[in-house]
GUBA-606769 format. One record per atom (N, C-alpha, C): x, y, z; atom name; residue number from 0. Coordinates in nm, 3 decimals, decimal comma. Each point is the difference from the previous one (the first is absolute). Example, Ala and Ser with C-alpha at 12.3 -4.5 7.8 and 13.67 -1.06 7.14 Angstrom:
# residues 2
+---------+---------+---------+-------+-----+
!      px !      py !      pz ! atome ! num !
+---------+---------+---------+-------+-----+
!   1,319 !  -0,569 !   0,780 !     N !   0 !
!  -0,089 !   0,119 !   0,000 !    CA !   0 !
!   0,090 !   0,120 !   0,000 !     C !   0 !
!  -0,035 !   0,105 !  -0,072 !     N !   1 !
!   0,082 !   0,119 !   0,006 !    CA !   1 !
!  -0,077 !   0,109 !   0,073 !     C !   1 !
+---------+---------+---------+-------+-----+
***
This chain:
# residues 112
+---------+---------+---------+-------+-----+
!      px !      py !      pz ! atome ! num !
+---------+---------+---------+-------+-----+
!   1,824 !   0,722 !  -1,300 !     N !   0 !
!  -0,090 !  -0,035 !   0,110 !    CA !   0 !
!  -0,046 !   0,129 !   0,070 !     C !   0 !
!  -0,126 !   0,003 !   0,045 !     N !   1 !
!  -0,052 !   0,118 !   0,069 !    CA !   1 !
!   0,071 !   0,024 !   0,134 !     C !   1 !
!  -0,006 !   0,125 !   0,043 !     N !   2 !
!   0,059 !   0,040 !   0,127 !    CA !   2 !
!  -0,108 !   0,061 !   0,088 !     C !   2 !
!  -0,005 !  -0,043 !   0,126 !     N !   3 !
!  -0,088 !   0,062 !   0,099 !    CA !   3 !
!   0,088 !   0,083 !   0,091 !     C !   3 !
!  -0,033 !   0,128 !   0,011 !     N !   4 !
!   0,070 !   0,087 !   0,094 !    CA !   4 !
!  -0,094 !   0,025 !   0,117 !     C !   4 !
!   0,040 !  -0,045 !   0,118 !     N !   5 !
!  -0,075 !   0,022 !   0,123 !    CA !   5 !
!   0,053 !   0,129 !   0,061 !     C !   5 !
!  -0,060 !   0,112 !  -0,038 !     N !   6 !
!   0,049 !   0,133 !   0,036 !    CA !   6 !
!   0,019 !   0,018 !   0,150 !     C !   6 !
!  -0,096 !  -0,042 !   0,080 !     N !   7 !
!   0,004 !   0,023 !   0,144 !    CA !   7 !
!   0,114 !  -0,074 !   0,067 !     C !   7 !
!   0,026 !  -0,124 !  -0,042 !     N !   8 !
!   0,106 !  -0,078 !   0,063 !    CA !   8 !
!   0,134 !   0,014 !  -0,071 !     C !   8 !
!  -0,002 !   0,059 !  -0,121 !     N !   9 !
!   0,124 !   0,019 !  -0,074 !    CA !   9 !
!   0,047 !  -0,123 !  -0,077 !     C !   9 !
!  -0,080 !  -0,105 !  -0,004 !     N !  10 !
!   0,037 !  -0,123 !  -0,072 !    CA !  10 !
!  -0,037 !   0,012 !  -0,147 !     C !  10 !
!   0,084 !  -0,054 !  -0,085 !     N !  11 !
!  -0,029 !  -0,013 !  -0,143 !    CA !  11 !
!   0,028 !  -0,145 !  -0,037 !     C !  11 !
!  -0,100 !  -0,065 !  -0,061 !     N !  12 !
!   0,009 !  -0,142 !  -0,026 !    CA !  12 !
!  -0,038 !  -0,029 !  -0,145 !     C !  12 !
!   0,084 !  -0,075 !  -0,067 !     N !  13 !
!  -0,031 !  -0,046 !  -0,135 !    CA !  13 !
!  -0,079 !  -0,129 !   0,012 !     C !  13 !
!  -0,112 !  -0,009 !  -0,071 !     N !  14 !
!  -0,091 !  -0,115 !   0,015 !    CA !  14 !
!  -0,046 !  -0,050 !  -0,137 !     C !  14 !
!  -0,059 !  -0,117 !   0,001 !     N !  15 !
!  -0,061 !  -0,055 !  -0,121 !    CA !  15 !
!  -0,129 !   0,076 !  -0,029 !     C !  15 !
!  -0,040 !   0,005 !  -0,126 !     N !  16 !
!  -0,126 !   0,061 !  -0,037 !    CA !  16 !
!  -0,114 !  -0,074 !   0,070 !     C !  16 !
!  -0,104 !   0,072 !   0,037 !     N !  17 !
!  -0,116 !  -0,051 !   0,073 !    CA !  17 !
!   0,031 !  -0,033 !   0,145 !     C !  17 !
!   0,107 !   0,057 !   0,055 !     N !  18 !
!   0,030 !  -0,017 !   0,143 !    CA !  18 !
!  -0,102 !   0,078 !   0,081 !     C !  18 !
!  -0,032 !  -0,051 !   0,117 !     N !  19 !
!  -0,093 !   0,065 !   0,092 !    CA !  19 !
!   0,077 !   0,096 !   0,090 !     C !  19 !
!  -0,054 !   0,121 !   0,018 !     N !  20 !
!   0,070 !   0,100 !   0,080 !    CA !  20 !
!   0,025 !  -0,045 !   0,144 !     C !  20 !
!  -0,100 !  -0,059 !   0,064 !     N !  21 !
!   0,017 !  -0,040 !   0,140 !    CA !  21 !
!   0,091 !  -0,121 !   0,014 !     C !  21 !
!  -0,023 !  -0,102 !  -0,079 !     N !  22 !
!   0,085 !  -0,120 !   0,010 !    CA !  22 !
!   0,147 !   0,033 !  -0,025 !     C !  22 !
!   0,024 !   0,088 !  -0,096 !     N !  23 !
!   0,137 !   0,042 !  -0,027 !    CA !  23 !
!   0,057 !   0,076 !   0,119 !     C !  23 !
!  -0,081 !   0,086 !   0,060 !     N !  24 !
!   0,044 !   0,074 !   0,118 !    CA !  24 !
!   0,036 !  -0,094 !   0,115 !     C !  24 !
!  -0,083 !  -0,100 !   0,022 !     N !  25 !
!   0,026 !  -0,096 !   0,107 !    CA !  25 !
!   0,129 !  -0,078 !  -0,030 !     C !  25 !
!   0,013 !  -0,050 !  -0,119 !     N !  26 !
!   0,115 !  -0,083 !  -0,037 !    CA !  26 !
!   0,132 !   0,077 !   0,005 !     C !  26 !
!  -0,002 !   0,127 !  -0,042 !     N !  27 !
!   0,124 !   0,077 !  -0,012 !    CA !  27 !
!   0,009 !   0,116 !   0,100 !     C !  27 !
!  -0,082 !  -0,004 !   0,104 !     N !  28 !
!   0,003 !   0,098 !   0,109 !    CA !  28 !
!  -0,022 !   0,144 !  -0,049 !     C !  28 !
!  -0,104 !   0,015 !  -0,082 !     N !  29 !
!  -0,038 !   0,133 !  -0,046 !    CA !  29 !
!  -0,072 !   0,081 !   0,105 !     C !  29 !
!  -0,049 !  -0,066 !   0,103 !     N !  30 !
!  -0,061 !   0,062 !   0,119 !    CA !  30 !
!  -0,140 !   0,057 !  -0,018 !     C !  30 !
!  -0,073 !  -0,041 !  -0,103 !     N !  31 !
!  -0,140 !   0,043 !  -0,011 !    CA !  31 !
!  -0,074 !  -0,059 !   0,121 !     C !  31 !
!  -0,073 !   0,084 !   0,075 !     N !  32 !
!  -0,074 !  -0,053 !   0,116 !    CA !  32 !
!  -0,114 !  -0,091 !  -0,046 !     C !  32 !
!  -0,027 !  -0,104 !   0,079 !     N !  33 !
!  -0,111 !  -0,089 !  -0,033 !    CA !  33 !
!  -0,039 !  -0,081 !   0,124 !     C !  33 !
!  -0,121 !  -0,048 !  -0,001 !     N !  34 !
!  -0,050 !  -0,089 !   0,106 !    CA !  34 !
!  -0,051 !  -0,131 !  -0,058 !     C !  34 !
!  -0,085 !   0,007 !  -0,102 !     N !  35 !
!  -0,064 !  -0,124 !  -0,047 !    CA !  35 !
!   0,055 !  -0,050 !  -0,134 !     C !  35 !
!   0,034 !   0,089 !  -0,091 !     N !  36 !
!   0,051 !  -0,040 !  -0,131 !    CA !  36 !
!  -0,106 !  -0,049 !  -0,097 !     C !  36 !
!  -0,128 !   0,013 !   0,034 !     N !  37 !
!  -0,104 !  -0,052 !  -0,086 !    CA !  37 !
!  -0,107 !   0,100 !  -0,041 !     C !  37 !
!   0,024 !   0,128 !   0,021 !     N !  38 !
!  -0,096 !   0,101 !  -0,040 !    CA !  38 !
!  -0,111 !   0,027 !   0,099 !     C !  38 !
!   0,010 !  -0,058 !   0,121 !     N !  39 !
!  -0,105 !   0,018 !   0,100 !    CA !  39 !
!   0,021 !   0,124 !   0,086 !     C !  39 !
!   0,125 !   0,029 !   0,036 !     N !  40 !
!   0,022 !   0,101 !   0,104 !    CA !  40 !
!   0,037 !   0,138 !  -0,051 !     C !  40 !
!   0,064 !   0,010 !  -0,114 !     N !  41 !
!   0,036 !   0,129 !  -0,055 !    CA !  41 !
!   0,130 !   0,059 !   0,051 !     C !  41 !
!   0,075 !  -0,072 !   0,082 !     N !  42 !
!   0,123 !   0,056 !   0,056 !    CA !  42 !
!   0,112 !   0,013 !  -0,102 !     C !  42 !
!  -0,008 !  -0,068 !  -0,111 !     N !  43 !
!   0,106 !   0,008 !  -0,101 !    CA !  43 !
!  -0,028 !   0,109 !  -0,103 !     C !  43 !
!  -0,077 !   0,099 !   0,039 !     N !  44 !
!  -0,032 !   0,112 !  -0,088 !    CA !  44 !
!   0,128 !   0,075 !  -0,035 !     C !  44 !
!   0,025 !   0,016 !  -0,127 !     N !  45 !
!   0,117 !   0,075 !  -0,047 !    CA !  45 !
!  -0,046 !   0,105 !  -0,101 !     C !  45 !
!   0,080 !   0,103 !  -0,015 !     N !  46 !
!  -0,027 !   0,103 !  -0,100 !    CA !  46 !
!   0,096 !  -0,021 !  -0,116 !     C !  46 !
!  -0,053 !  -0,004 !  -0,119 !     N !  47 !
!   0,082 !  -0,018 !  -0,119 !    CA !  47 !
!   0,057 !   0,138 !  -0,037 !     C !  47 !
!   0,130 !   0,012 !   0,015 !     N !  48 !
!   0,069 !   0,126 !  -0,029 !    CA !  48 !
!   0,027 !   0,011 !  -0,150 !     C !  48 !
!   0,036 !  -0,111 !  -0,062 !     N !  49 !
!   0,031 !  -0,001 !  -0,141 !    CA !  49 !
!  -0,025 !  -0,140 !  -0,056 !     C !  49 !
!  -0,049 !  -0,007 !  -0,123 !     N !  50 !
!  -0,019 !  -0,128 !  -0,066 !    CA !  50 !
!  -0,139 !  -0,058 !   0,010 !     C !  50 !
!  -0,099 !   0,082 !   0,027 !     N !  51 !
!  -0,139 !  -0,046 !   0,010 !    CA !  51 !
!  -0,040 !  -0,085 !  -0,121 !     C !  51 !
!   0,052 !   0,035 !  -0,116 !     N !  52 !
!  -0,034 !  -0,071 !  -0,123 !    CA !  52 !
!   0,057 !  -0,142 !  -0,005 !     C !  52 !
!   0,089 !  -0,032 !   0,093 !     N !  53 !
!   0,063 !  -0,132 !   0,003 !    CA !  53 !
!  -0,060 !  -0,091 !   0,107 !     C !  53 !
!  -0,123 !   0,030 !   0,043 !     N !  54 !
!  -0,065 !  -0,079 !   0,105 !    CA !  54 !
!  -0,120 !  -0,076 !  -0,055 !     C !  54 !
!  -0,031 !  -0,109 !   0,068 !     N !  55 !
!  -0,120 !  -0,077 !  -0,033 !    CA !  55 !
!  -0,124 !   0,086 !   0,024 !     C !  55 !
!  -0,112 !  -0,042 !  -0,056 !     N !  56 !
!  -0,123 !   0,076 !   0,018 !    CA !  56 !
!  -0,042 !  -0,002 !   0,146 !     C !  56 !
!  -0,073 !   0,101 !   0,041 !     N !  57 !
!  -0,047 !   0,013 !   0,138 !    CA !  57 !
!  -0,102 !  -0,111 !   0,027 !     C !  57 !
!   0,019 !  -0,069 !   0,112 !     N !  58 !
!  -0,088 !  -0,109 !   0,038 !    CA !  58 !
!  -0,116 !   0,051 !   0,086 !     C !  58 !
!  -0,109 !  -0,076 !   0,001 !     N !  59 !
!  -0,117 !   0,037 !   0,080 !    CA !  59 !
!   0,036 !   0,016 !   0,148 !     C !  59 !
!   0,086 !  -0,088 !   0,051 !     N !  60 !
!   0,042 !   0,011 !   0,141 !    CA !  60 !
!   0,065 !   0,136 !   0,028 !     C !  60 !
!   0,074 !   0,051 !  -0,098 !     N !  61 !
!   0,065 !   0,130 !   0,019 !    CA !  61 !
!  -0,104 !   0,111 !   0,007 !     C !  61 !
!  -0,099 !  -0,005 !  -0,087 !     N !  62 !
!  -0,106 !   0,101 !   0,004 !    CA !  62 !
!  -0,075 !  -0,008 !   0,131 !     C !  62 !
!  -0,030 !  -0,122 !   0,047 !     N !  63 !
!  -0,071 !  -0,018 !   0,127 !    CA !  63 !
!   0,080 !   0,054 !   0,118 !     C !  63 !
!   0,131 !  -0,023 !   0,003 !     N !  64 !
!   0,083 !   0,038 !   0,115 !    CA !  64 !
!   0,047 !   0,144 !  -0,006 !     C !  64 !
!   0,031 !   0,048 !  -0,120 !     N !  65 !
!   0,060 !   0,134 !  -0,013 !    CA !  65 !
!  -0,100 !   0,107 !  -0,040 !     C !  65 !
!  -0,101 !  -0,038 !  -0,075 !     N !  66 !
!  -0,094 !   0,097 !  -0,054 !    CA !  66 !
!   0,053 !   0,058 !  -0,130 !     C !  66 !
!  -0,088 !   0,038 !  -0,088 !     N !  67 !
!   0,038 !   0,049 !  -0,132 !    CA !  67 !
!   0,082 !   0,128 !   0,009 !     C !  67 !
!  -0,029 !   0,087 !   0,097 !     N !  68 !
!   0,076 !   0,125 !   0,013 !    CA !  68 !
!   0,148 !  -0,026 !   0,024 !     C !  68 !
!   0,032 !  -0,094 !   0,090 !     N !  69 !
!   0,140 !  -0,033 !   0,027 !    CA !  69 !
!   0,066 !  -0,065 !  -0,122 !     C !  69 !
!  -0,073 !  -0,084 !  -0,069 !     N !  70 !
!   0,055 !  -0,063 !  -0,121 !    CA !  70 !
!   0,029 !   0,107 !  -0,104 !     C !  70 !
!  -0,090 !   0,096 !  -0,015 !     N !  71 !
!   0,021 !   0,109 !  -0,095 !    CA !  71 !
!   0,122 !   0,085 !   0,037 !     C !  71 !
!   0,035 !   0,001 !   0,129 !     N !  72 !
!   0,117 !   0,075 !   0,047 !    CA !  72 !
!   0,130 !  -0,082 !  -0,011 !     C !  72 !
!  -0,011 !  -0,124 !  -0,051 !     N !  73 !
!   0,120 !  -0,081 !  -0,022 !    CA !  73 !
!   0,028 !  -0,105 !   0,105 !     C !  73 !
!  -0,094 !  -0,025 !   0,090 !     N !  74 !
!   0,021 !  -0,102 !   0,103 !    CA !  74 !
!  -0,042 !  -0,137 !  -0,051 !     C !  74 !
!   0,072 !  -0,101 !   0,043 !     N !  75 !
!  -0,030 !  -0,140 !  -0,034 !    CA !  75 !
!   0,028 !  -0,086 !   0,121 !     C !  75 !
!  -0,056 !  -0,121 !   0,002 !     N !  76 !
!   0,036 !  -0,101 !   0,099 !    CA !  76 !
!   0,115 !  -0,081 !  -0,060 !     C !  76 !
!   0,113 !  -0,002 !   0,069 !     N !  77 !
!   0,117 !  -0,071 !  -0,053 !    CA !  77 !
!  -0,029 !  -0,149 !  -0,020 !     C !  77 !
!  -0,084 !  -0,058 !   0,086 !     N !  78 !
!  -0,028 !  -0,144 !  -0,009 !    CA !  78 !
!  -0,083 !  -0,035 !  -0,124 !     C !  78 !
!  -0,066 !   0,097 !  -0,059 !     N !  79 !
!  -0,088 !  -0,024 !  -0,115 !    CA !  79 !
!   0,059 !   0,052 !  -0,130 !     C !  79 !
!   0,123 !   0,054 !   0,005 !     N !  80 !
!   0,055 !   0,071 !  -0,115 !    CA !  80 !
!   0,122 !  -0,072 !  -0,056 !     C !  80 !
!  -0,001 !  -0,019 !  -0,131 !     N !  81 !
!   0,108 !  -0,066 !  -0,073 !    CA !  81 !
!   0,058 !   0,101 !  -0,100 !     C !  81 !
!   0,127 !  -0,015 !  -0,035 !     N !  82 !
!   0,065 !   0,098 !  -0,086 !    CA !  82 !
!   0,039 !  -0,059 !  -0,136 !     C !  82 !
!   0,003 !   0,087 !  -0,100 !     N !  83 !
!   0,044 !  -0,040 !  -0,134 !    CA !  83 !
!   0,118 !   0,084 !  -0,045 !     C !  83 !
!   0,041 !   0,097 !   0,080 !     N !  84 !
!   0,112 !   0,088 !  -0,031 !    CA !  84 !
!   0,046 !   0,071 !   0,125 !     C !  84 !
!   0,091 !   0,094 !  -0,014 !     N !  85 !
!   0,057 !   0,071 !   0,114 !    CA !  85 !
!  -0,105 !   0,081 !   0,076 !     C !  85 !
!   0,003 !  -0,008 !   0,133 !     N !  86 !
!  -0,090 !   0,078 !   0,085 !    CA !  86 !
!   0,076 !   0,050 !   0,123 !     C !  86 !
!  -0,050 !   0,110 !   0,053 !     N !  87 !
!   0,048 !   0,054 !   0,127 !    CA !  87 !
!  -0,120 !   0,016 !   0,090 !     C !  87 !
!   0,010 !  -0,053 !   0,122 !     N !  88 !
!  -0,111 !   0,010 !   0,095 !    CA !  88 !
!   0,051 !   0,057 !   0,133 !     C !  88 !
!  -0,092 !   0,054 !   0,078 !     N !  89 !
!   0,033 !   0,056 !   0,131 !    CA !  89 !
!  -0,118 !  -0,022 !   0,093 !     C !  89 !
!   0,026 !   0,012 !   0,128 !     N !  90 !
!  -0,104 !  -0,007 !   0,102 !    CA !  90 !
!   0,042 !   0,091 !   0,113 !     C !  90 !
!  -0,098 !   0,048 !   0,077 !     N !  91 !
!   0,029 !   0,096 !   0,106 !    CA !  91 !
!   0,000 !  -0,064 !   0,138 !     C !  91 !
!   0,102 !   0,031 !   0,077 !     N !  92 !
!   0,008 !  -0,052 !   0,137 !    CA !  92 !
!  -0,117 !   0,047 !   0,086 !     C !  92 !
!  -0,051 !   0,120 !  -0,027 !     N !  93 !
!  -0,111 !   0,052 !   0,080 !    CA !  93 !
!  -0,126 !  -0,083 !  -0,018 !     C !  93 !
!  -0,009 !  -0,073 !  -0,112 !     N !  94 !
!  -0,117 !  -0,083 !  -0,026 !    CA !  94 !
!   0,005 !  -0,135 !   0,073 !     C !  94 !
!   0,118 !  -0,042 !   0,043 !     N !  95 !
!   0,017 !  -0,136 !   0,050 !    CA !  95 !
!  -0,087 !  -0,030 !   0,123 !     C !  95 !
!  -0,004 !   0,092 !   0,096 !     N !  96 !
!  -0,080 !  -0,024 !   0,120 !    CA !  96 !
!  -0,149 !  -0,010 !  -0,034 !     C !  96 !
!  -0,047 !   0,090 !  -0,085 !     N !  97 !
!  -0,141 !  -0,001 !  -0,041 !    CA !  97 !
!  -0,031 !  -0,128 !  -0,077 !     C !  97 !
!   0,089 !  -0,039 !  -0,089 !     N !  98 !
!  -0,022 !  -0,121 !  -0,079 !    CA !  98 !
!   0,002 !  -0,125 !   0,088 !     C !  98 !
!   0,084 !   0,000 !   0,101 !     N !  99 !
!   0,006 !  -0,114 !   0,092 !    CA !  99 !
!  -0,133 !  -0,018 !   0,073 !     C !  99 !
!  -0,059 !   0,109 !   0,044 !     N ! 100 !
!  -0,129 !  -0,007 !   0,069 !    CA ! 100 !
!  -0,109 !  -0,052 !  -0,094 !     C ! 100 !
!  -0,001 !   0,051 !  -0,122 !     N ! 101 !
!  -0,098 !  -0,044 !  -0,100 !    CA ! 101 !
!   0,017 !  -0,148 !  -0,028 !     C ! 101 !
!   0,125 !  -0,043 !  -0,017 !     N ! 102 !
!   0,028 !  -0,141 !  -0,031 !    CA ! 102 !
!  -0,050 !  -0,092 !   0,109 !     C ! 102 !
!   0,029 !   0,033 !   0,123 !     N ! 103 !
!  -0,044 !  -0,085 !   0,112 !    CA ! 103 !
!  -0,152 !  -0,010 !   0,002 !     C ! 103 !
!  -0,067 !   0,112 !  -0,021 !     N ! 104 !
!  -0,146 !   0,001 !   0,000 !    CA ! 104 !
!  -0,054 !  -0,088 !  -0,114 !     C ! 104 !
!   0,055 !   0,012 !  -0,118 !     N ! 105 !
!  -0,048 !  -0,078 !  -0,116 !    CA ! 105 !
!   0,032 !  -0,147 !   0,013 !     C ! 105 !
!   0,118 !  -0,032 !   0,048 !     N ! 106 !
!   0,037 !  -0,141 !   0,016 !    CA ! 106 !
!  -0,088 !  -0,066 !   0,106 !     C ! 106 !
!  -0,025 !   0,071 !   0,110 !     N ! 107 !
!  -0,088 !  -0,053 !   0,105 !    CA ! 107 !
!  -0,142 !  -0,021 !  -0,052 !     C ! 107 !
!  -0,048 !   0,094 !  -0,080 !     N ! 108 !
!  -0,135 !  -0,013 !  -0,055 !    CA ! 108 !
!  -0,009 !  -0,118 !  -0,098 !     C ! 108 !
!   0,105 !  -0,020 !  -0,078 !     N ! 109 !
!   0,001 !  -0,109 !  -0,098 !    CA ! 109 !
!   0,006 !  -0,136 !   0,066 !     C ! 109 !
!   0,065 !  -0,010 !   0,116 !     N ! 110 !
!   0,014 !  -0,128 !   0,068 !    CA ! 110 !
!  -0,116 !  -0,031 !   0,094 !     C ! 110 !
!  -0,091 !   0,096 !   0,014 !     N ! 111 !
!  -0,114 !  -0,022 !   0,090 !    CA ! 111 !
!  -0,112 !  -0,074 !  -0,067 !     C ! 111 !
+---------+---------+---------+-------+-----+
***
């Protein structure tokens, strides 16, 4: 079974193939930050440290929220990403405040 290593929180979780990074984090307290869980806000942005080849293809929502440059640098939205093998991901605490502001703005715009 594949293993997800949440580098920032120090959690390592064995999961079924095709597990979602965010749902697994929520279920097993991996601590990936998130607000909406549906690809709208971008707060679940993670950097793939290892195992990029074991991830689902990049979704349009990820390109819209992250931009191609960030995706090329190894960033993904945890809510849109599924795994087929071992991966290690990380996220930065310094990004959390900025991401929170972006999320609130996007969620408010979507509900208007």
